[in-house]
Residue, then its C-alpha position, 0 to 999 in steps of 0.5 A: m461539480k460546478n464549484k470544482k470546475t470553477i476553481l480548476s478553471a480559474s487556476v488554469l487561467f491564472f497560469l496562462g495569464v502569468f505565462t503570457y505576462g512572463q513572455e511579454k516581460d522578457s521580450i521588452k526587457a522591462n525594468k523594476d516595477s511592483i512585482k519582484t520574482n524569487n530567482v533562487e532555484e531549488v537544488v537537488v542531489l538525487g540522480s547524480r554523484a557529482g553534488a548538488r545542482s538546480k533541478t532544471e539543470s539535472p540530466v534526469p527529472v527530479d521533483l523536490f518537495n520541501v516538507k519542513e516548510s510546507s508541513i505547517i500548511l499541508p493538509q496531509t501528515n504522513i509521507g504516503q499521503i503527502l506524496n499522493a497529493v503533491a506528486p502526480s507520478f506517485t500513487s498510494t491510497i489507504q486500503t480496506n479489508s486487505d489483512g496487513t495491507d490495511h496498515l501499509d499503503p502500497a506506493q507506486l511510481r509512474g504506474l509501476g509496482p511498489d517493489q520497482v521504486l527504491v527508497l533511500v533515507n539520507g541517500k542510504r538504501r532503506h529496507t523493505s517491509a516484511l509484508v507480502n501483498v497477496n490480497g486483491t489490491p493494486g500491487r498484488g504480489t509485491v513487497g514495498t517499502d513501509l513509508n508509514a514507519i518514518p514520521s514526516f515531521a522528521l523530514n527536511r525534504i523529499e526528492v523523487l527521481r522519476d527515471g530508471a536508476a538501477a545502474q546507479y543505485g541497484s536493485d528495485a530502482i526501475a521506476g525511480v528513486i525516492n530520497l527522504d532527507l532528514k532534518r538538521d535543525t538545531g537550537k529549538l523545539a518545534g512541534q504540532i498537535s493535530y486533530g481531525g476526522n471525517l465530517t461526511p454524510t457517509a460516516n458511520d455506514h452512511t448514517g452521517d455525522f463524524d468518524g475516523q477521528n485522528i489525533q497526532l502529536d509531533l515533536n522535533y528538537g535539535n542541538k549542536i554538538g561541539t563548535q565545528g558543525g556537529f549536531f543531533n536532531i530527534t523527532w517523536s511522533s504519536q498518532f491515534r487514528d480511529s477507523t472509518s465505516r463505509a459499508g451499506a446495510e447487509s442485504g443478504a440472508i443472515y438467519n435461517a429457521y434453525n437459528a430462530i429455533e436455536q435462539r428460543a432454546l437458548n432463551n430457555g437454557v438449552n444449547l442445541s449445539s451441545l447435543f451433537n458434534n457431528i450431526n451425522t453420527t448423533p446418538n441422541s438425535q431423537q432428543l434433538i428432534n424433540y427440542i426442535h419441535q418444542y422450541a419451534q412453537g415459540v417462533d410466532y412468525f412461522t406460519s401454521d403450515f410451516q409449523n405443521q411441516i416442522q412437527a411432522a418432520n421426524t428425522i434430522a434429514a427432514l428437518q435439515g430440508l426445512l430449516n434452511t429457510n431464510v427468516t432474516d427480516q422476521e428474526l431481526a425484528y424479534r431480536g431488536q437488531t437491524r441489518k447494519d448490525f451485521n456490517m463489515q468494517v469497511g474503511q480505514s483501519k484503527l491505528n496507534n502509531h509511535q515513532l522515534f527518529i534521530n539524525m546526527e553528525v560529529p566532526l572528527s577533524e576539519n575534513w572528517k566526520v562521523y554520522s548516524f541516523g535511524g529510528y524505531s516505530l511501533r504500530h498497532g492496527t486493527s482491521g475487520g474481516f468478513y462478518r461471520k453470519p449465524n447461517q454459515s458453517r464457519t460460525f459456531t452458533g453454540l457460542y455466537s448465536s448472532g455471529y461475530l465480526p472477527q478482527i485482525g490485530t497487527d503489530i508492526q515494528d520497524i527498526s533502522l540504524a545507519a552509521g558511517i564516516k565520511g571525509k576528504w583524502d587527497g582530493w577524494n570524497i570518501d564515505f564508508s557506512n553500515t545501514f541496518g533495517q528490520n521490519s516485522f509483522t505479528y498477527n493477533i486475531e481477535n474476536t474470533g474462533n476456531t470453529s472446529m473446536r466448538f465450545a473449547s475455542p478461545n476468542e483470540f489467537n497468536a497467528g505468528g508473523l513475518r520478519f525481514s532484516q537487511n544489512t548494507i555496507n557501502l564504500d563510496f569514492s568520488k573526485k572532481y577533476d578540473v578537465w574541460e568544464g569538470i569531470n566527476v569520477a565516482f565508484g564504490g562497492e556494496h555488500r547486502y545481507e538479507n534475512f526473511k523469517i516466518n514464525q509459526g502461530e499457536e496450534a489452534s490458529y491453524q489446526t483443524y480438530d475432529q468431533f472429539g477435539n483431537i487433531w483431524n486425521g483427514d477422515p471426512s466422517q470424523r469432522a465436526t459439523d453444523f446442524f446441516g452437516q457442513p464441516l466446521p472449518g479449522g484455524s482462526q477465522v478471518f486469518n489462519g495462523f502460519r503452520p510449522e511447515n510454513a516457518v522459514n528462516k532464509n538468508r541471502q547476500a548480494l555484492a555490487a560494484y559500480a562506476d559513475v563518471e560525469f563529463n561537463f565537456t562544455n558549459w552547454l553539454l553534460v554527459d553522465a555514464a554509469a555501470r553496475y555489477e551485482n551478484y546474488s547468492d541465490f540466483g546469479s549476477t547482473f550487469n547494468y548501465k545508464l547514459a544520460s545527457r543534458i544539452k543547454v540549447a539556450p541560457n534558460f532552455n535545456v534538453r535532456f535524455a537518458g537510456s538505461t538498463g535495469f533489474r529487480a532481483p526477486s525479493i527474498h520474500q517472493i522466493y520463500y513466502n508460503v502459507t496455507s489458509t482456509l478460504f470461504t470461496n463460492n460458498q465452499l471452504l477451500e484449503v488454499g496454499t501459496f507455495s514457493n517456486d522450488s516446492q514439489l508442487a511447483q515442479q509438478l505444475n511446471m512452474p519455472k523458478l524465479k529470476q530477476e526482472t530486467s528492464k530497458s528505459a529511455s526518456v527525453g525531455f526539456t526544461y525551460r525557465i523564464p526568470s523574470a516571471g518566476l516560471s519554470f517548465t519541465a516535460d519528460g516522456y519516458f518508456t520502460r520495458i520490463d521482461n520477466r515481470i514477477i506476479l502472483t498467479d490466481q488459484f489453481l484448483r485441484k479439479d483443474v490440474p492433471s492427476d499427478a499434481q492432484k496426488e501432491y494436492d492430496k499429500l499437502n491437504v489443499n484444494g488450491a495453490q498459487f505461486f510467484t512467477n516471472a509470467i509476463d513482459t510489460e511496456t510502460k509509456g508516459i509523459d510528466v509535465v511540471i510547471s512552477h511559478n512564484m512571485r512577490f508583490s506588495g508584501f504577498k508571496l504566491d507559489n503556483n505549481f501544476a503537474i500532470n502524469l500520463n502513463k499506460t502500462k500493458q502486457v506485451g508478447t506471450v505469457h511465459s508459461l511452460g509445459l502443461l501451464q500452456s493449456p488455455a484453461l491453466e494459462k488463464i489462471y497463470f496470468s489471469e484477467k484480474s491480474r491484468v487489470y491490477l497491472e494495467e488499469a487499477v491505477p489512474r493513467v492520468k493524474a494531475s495537481l494544481s496548487h497555490t500557496l499565498s503568503w502575506k505577513n503572518a498568514n498562509f493560504y493553500l488551495r490544491n485541486t487534484y485530478f484522478g483519472k478513471v480506473t477499472g475494477a478487477d471484478i468480472i461482472d455483468v456490467n451491461g446487464d445482458g445476462i452474459i458475463d464476458f471474460n473481460e467485462h469490468q466496471q469503470i470507476g470514473d475520474k474525479i477532482i479532489t479539492d484541498i484547502s487550508a489556512a494558517y496564521q502565526f499569532t506569535k513567532n512561537v505559536g500558530l494555528t492551521l485550519g483546513v479541509n481535505n476533499l472539500f466537496d466530499i467527493y467519493p469514487t463511483k459506486n460499485l455495481p450491485a454484483s461487486t458490493n458483497n451484499d451492499q458491504f463494498i459500496y465503493s471498490r476496494s481493488t482500485s487506487q485513486f483517492g480512498q473512500n473516506g470523504r471529507y476530512v476536516f482538521a485543526r493543527l496547533n504549531f509551536n516552536f521554542 
């Protein structure tokens, strides 16, 4: 910690010194000396339809990150990781043990939800993911954009608009907009080969060494088309990433006495599970009793007293009362196993990722051109679930005498293609385009079983999948008028078609079978059981397949029209006004507006402010997503369903139908430049109120609901249900500060950047419950304490970064410190150890500073090498308290978002171009 504080303090002192120097230099109007400044300002397009302008002249805050230039030296390689490191207002971390979310990192801006930020590629709306995040992670209940489907090596730069912009760009842009600008390079082949991994004492379940090996190949090639500025640029990226393991050592019970006797019988060719299907109706129970008596004598660590009790027990019921005794440590020693053999796979998932992206333009004449861009990516990920221990009813020990670790195999396919024509006609800029995108998740569950099938169970299942398709047609017009200092008029329209589809899995992936191997008819006496009489659960363990009743194929359409007028009344006053109308086929229409202004108080000092209304339509996924799964909760098996808002069960519980979220946003800030010192400052305060925010409720258990609703539960054969609903209103307040500095001296070039985001989101007003949901008990499920924590405290309220890039001749050096503020764990536990668990008692996860460092050297104009370390000091989050570790499996929280739990990452990258 001392080293980190030294580095951070030195960086801050450097900035203060430079600021003082710049002020002094401006005041005395010094002439040239040995220091030269770079006065070329970064130009942004996002946030205005009037064309490019410097980011300090923009009426709204926009960050610009030059990915093409910094890819040589930056330690991170994918878009989410890059933005999480360099943009304090952006948060995205690798998830663990969260099903499909393990392969798609939820991304958030200004502390708002993943579905409240709009992503554009080359200025065109990007489709969202097919995945609905229903697990216990930040962003629960949301549908975000899969940034990992786009190779960062295909990008020229990233623009981040940190302001509500739904009136300009449409639904989802409540928190802001991210625009990914693709490369247009021609005449060369560029590439990089990266190798790295986690070198940390916590690797391989805290035994040390190295894990998480990552190999990545990126290639980019471009060439001209014709002689009038046409081009094509194509990028290929392949990534082969191993998993990381951060579990402790399984500390819970693993084996009971029956497991020990069963193993001795197996050693002699006798499988006790073959002697019964339902222990309560076993015709040859005496044979089973005799075998237990016989093989119990082979367990040499049983005490003589315990042996005598077993031999004296002459009924199944009597043996059941004895053989549930925990003998884990003795049986592990007998089998030559350790507790770590029963660990979950906690950490990043294994991933193979292949991506192709293309960008092209072809001029048709002096004023018109056609363009196209798009890509294809295929990602196969493997993540682990909870270990199925031999002493649990969900493990069929007739096949898996030591249990097993089931794995969720996920194939993610992403397709996008945009094409259009743009040009000038009679002074008007016209752009007509069509953008198609599709994202799909297919689940193949491996190394698992359908326990109710017993010996007939396969070990791999096709569990079905999700698919989301979107097609967007845009027609945009803009024209500049030479009135005052200039007026820009823009208007246009949009048609968007969306389709959401759930494909059912194979029968065995979701079905429960009875003791005779037939589909279970609901009669409890016909269930297959384990030795202790517990029913064997159906469906593929770790992830039940989608059932026929879950399968949907739903469409919707949206029509929009907008107008955007920018007035430059004088060279010191700019006003931008925008309005947008949208109509959705499934819930109605909305009208939104925005007003923004920039006032130039002095040549290098601007004040800016903006106010807007916004909206986010409920995603088609949230409207129609439904699934029923067998969950092992509180040591019991429960059938839990996620039901759509228009279902009969939703009506029984007075669940209101989904409608759009609406927002009101305001921001005020300033920009200040000291050109002679190469310094620029921006600071923006913001406020966003969101009404009718959509969340995913907790589970309403059958025992907690009225009798009429219980009948519907019985008809659906579920024990619990959860729903998407417009449950609450929220307010978010925050401040963004960005300080940038660059200078050149004696052949050196130094760039320094400091940025900090402070934000706070809180629920305001009453919970929007109706009817019976207004009862205190049900309202706590409708909007639970866990949901509150995910919304308000699971993402850092303070995040800051301080980076320095020093270039000299053929060498570049990079240093970045990132501060992640404290967060709160979602688990409700006895934190203070007083034996009382209050409803809002949570563990605090402390603040940390992460240091990244790298160095690059260009040996020739064609070949260079980069070496670096992410998380130089091997910092980890605060460890979980024992109550949240799940028997020492989750050493660190999996329900918060700071910087992950992989530790130090070392890498080497070979860069080349020809």
